[in-house]
N, C-alpha and C positions, 0 to 999 in steps of 0.2 A: 455277688459279682465274681464275671469269670475276671479276674483281674492279669491272673497270668496265656490270656487266650495266646498270645501273635508272642510269646518270649523265642523267636528263634533262636536255642544254643551253637556259642561259642562256635570254631571250629575247632580249634585250639581242646574244648570240653574235649572231656573225652568218656565222665558217669556224673551225672550226679546223686547221692543216697541222701536217705532224710530216717533221719532216727527219733524214733517216738514211745511217750509212753500209750499207751492204749487208754490209758481214764485220768489220771492227773490232768488236775489245773491247768498247769507252766507248758502243756502239751494242745491243748482247746486252737490255738488258734494255727497249731502245722495241722489238728482234721476236716478243720474248717475248710484251710487252704485245697489240701490236699481233695476233701471234697464238693472242691464247689471245680477247683483248675485240672488237676491230671486229666485227664480224661482228653481236653485242648491243650494241652502241653506235649500229648501224643500224639496227636494229630498232626501238631505244627517241627514236630522232630519225629516219625515217627520210629526210625530206627537205630536213637538213641534210648542208652540205658538210666532210668530214672527211679530209682530203687525207696523200696522204703519197708526198712527196721522198724519194725515195734517192737519192743522189752517194755515189762511193767519197770517199771520206779525209774526209767531215765530221764535226766534230761534231753531237751530235744535238741538235737543241729542239726544243721546240713554236709556235707560235706562233697568237694568237687575234687573231683580227682583230674589233671592236664593231662599236654606233653610229654616225654618226660620221666611217666610216675611224681609229679609233684603231686600233694595234696593239701588243699586252706579248706579249713571249718567252723563258721563260725554262727552260735547260739542264739537258738529261736524261743528261751527258755521267757515265758510270760508273754512271746509276739502276740501281735493281731493275725491275722488271715490273711489281709496292705500287706502288715507290714515284713509276711513273711518270705512271700512271690515281692518282694525289692531288696531281702537279705539273697535270695536267689539269681537277681536277677542282678546286684554286686561279684556275688563272685561272679554269674558268666561274661562279667565287661573285666574282673579283673585279667592278669596276664602271670 
């Protein structure tokens, strides 16, 4: 079920980075989220940089870069794909 297909990123958000492990159970929800939602998110935000960083053994995390270089992050450890989508929506809404 695609949950973020209609997510249009706010103008003050400049970049979204998702850090995850390719194999860990803690990153399973992030992998599922990417598989189910990446294409729809990219179609809704064609010029927006959505970066996916895979590294063995790291804790999954979402990073949002805003205007003026400010960054915010949220842990995605052990979350489901739907919870990952909600976390990204919260980051998108924050200023």
